N, C-alpha and C positions, 0 to 999 in steps of 0.2 A: 653278404657272404653266404654261399649255399651250405646246406647241411653237410655235404661231403667235404667241402673246404674246411668247415669247422671241425669236423672229425679228424682231418688230416693235421690241422693245426694243433689240436689236443694231443694227438699221438706224438707228434714231434716234440712239443714242449713237455709233455708228461714223461716221456722216456728220458729226456734230458734232466728234468728235475729229479727223477729217480736215480739217475747216474750220480748226481751230486750227493744224494742221500747215501748211496752205497759207498762212495768215496769217504764221506763223513764217518760212517760206521767203521770203515777200515782204519781211519786215523785213531779212533778211540781204542781199537784193538791193540794199538802199539804201546799202550800204557797199562799199568796194573791198577788194581783197586785195593786200597788199604783203608779200613775203617770208614767205608762208604764215601771215600774220596779218591779221585783219580790222582795217581802219584806224580804225573808229569803235566804241568799246565801247558806246555808247548803243543802237545797233541790235542788237548781239549780246545785250545784256541783254534787250531787248524780245523778240527772237526766242526766246531760251532760256526766258524766262518763259512765253511763249505756248505753245511746244512742251510744256513741263512741264504746263501746264494741260490740254492735250489728253490727256496721259497720265492725268491724274487723272479725266478724263471717262471714258476707257476702263476704268480700274480700278473706278470706281463701277459701271459696267455689269457687269464681270466678277464683282465681289463680289455684286451683286444677283442675278445669274443663279445664283450658288452658295449662296444663302441667307443671306448676310451682310447685316445691316441697318446702316443708317447710325446714327450717334449721335443721340440724341434731345435735345430741349430746346435749351439754349444752347451745348452742346458743339460744338466745331469739330473737323473731321477733321484729323488731323495726320499726319505721315510715320509716326509710331508706329502709328497706327490702320491704315494701309495695310500696313505691315510685319507687324504682328501677324496680321491677317486673311489676307493673302496667303501668309504663312508656313504657315498651316494647310492651304492649298490647293495650292500649287505652289512648291516651293523654288527651282526654276530661274528662274521669273518673279520671285521675290523678289530673287534675285541681280541680275537685269537692272534691277529697280526701284532697288535700292540704288546701282547704277552710274549710272543715269539721274538719280537725285536728286543725287548728288555732282556730276555733270557739268553738267546743265542748270540745276538749281535753285541749288546753292551756288556752283559755279565760274562758271557762265554768267550766271545772273540777278543774284546778289549781287556777285560779284567782277568780272564783265565780262571773263572770259577771252577772249583774242583769237586763240588758236591755231586755225586752220581745221580741223586734223585732229581735235582734241579735240571741237570742236563737231559735226563730222560723226559722230563715234562716239555722241555724245549723241542726235543726230537718228536715227541708225540704231536705237539702243535704244528710243527713243520709238516709232518705227514698228513695231518688233517687238512691243511691248506692246499697241499699238493693234490690230495684226493679230490678236491673240488674241480679239477680239470681232467680227471680220469676219463678217457674215452669210453663210451659204452658200446656194446655190440649192436644195439638196435638202431643207432643213428640218431636217437633222440638227444637233443642238445639242452634240455631243460636243466640238467645238473650244472651247467656252466653259466646259467642265466638267472640265478636266484636274486631277486630284487627285494624280497620281503624282509629278509634277515630273521625270519621266524622259524627257521629250521631247527 
């Protein structure tokens, strides 16, 4: 894949992931905060699920840029798919993914956790993962190809 093709892929996936995050923020704005807790778990669940989906969009791009191919046939991508492949490329990102999965997908989406600080950490992690595919102006692709995990 040429540098230009990589940049186009990043632009497409990055803008889509950001769109998910913007939608997630809008969901959280539909609920009030009382005593450092969101008052309506429905909107927290919607927001966390949407933010986590944005993370998966970014991870699909990151893995594609690094030569990892999606499952074929009727197989679905699972958290294990992302963990296994990301673990080969960037151990630090893997740690952030694991935390993000726990916070946004399990505690947020499934359990509807209402603690504002916990949800903020999940969103912060999501944004950090999405930032890994941010296109750069120079055309340099090194930010999408971190293999050391020592960033």
